Steps between C-alpha positions, in 0.01 A plus 500: 500500500554128481478335838797270577518204727827351617627216718762531773664264747570610854814383689297228676400349163145631507379606157266789450310643205509880496306769313569833338246709303777601261780331313743747656619221723674340196748794520591416859534124505672231301359146496730252667682769689549478882490836685620584847188562713565874536548538124191293422282706735644829359440394143148389595431836668610692191324283244171460684482863606560600136235257386250642751591857394426403131156374604442829696602707197258308276206437737533764769582277796795276593485121449407332822607162360857627427528665838360186667755288319774726616384480859489120477861494367623739769323295771635167382853643456512595868490128582850455350760689700800292396754720321533250215123455437416512130178503301504326167301655223375192323306631203227713350183296472324423170297780359713759676 
């Protein structure tokens, strides 16, 4: 299960490095693509929950890092209530 790190840019220009214990996130995001906030959060929920579930299937317990990353994304997303707010998926980081 190759862990995958990726970089996103929030609507205020803040850049964040994110973590997934699985490369499943590569099926949900396209580098360079901007996503509406709700779509970005929804894709993050699906991808990171699946990644955590894969860890649980292999090791017997969910991945706290994946679930923590999801909580951080959901928390930060709440700061942007503008209907046109977008998150830019910048890239997958080296070694991911």
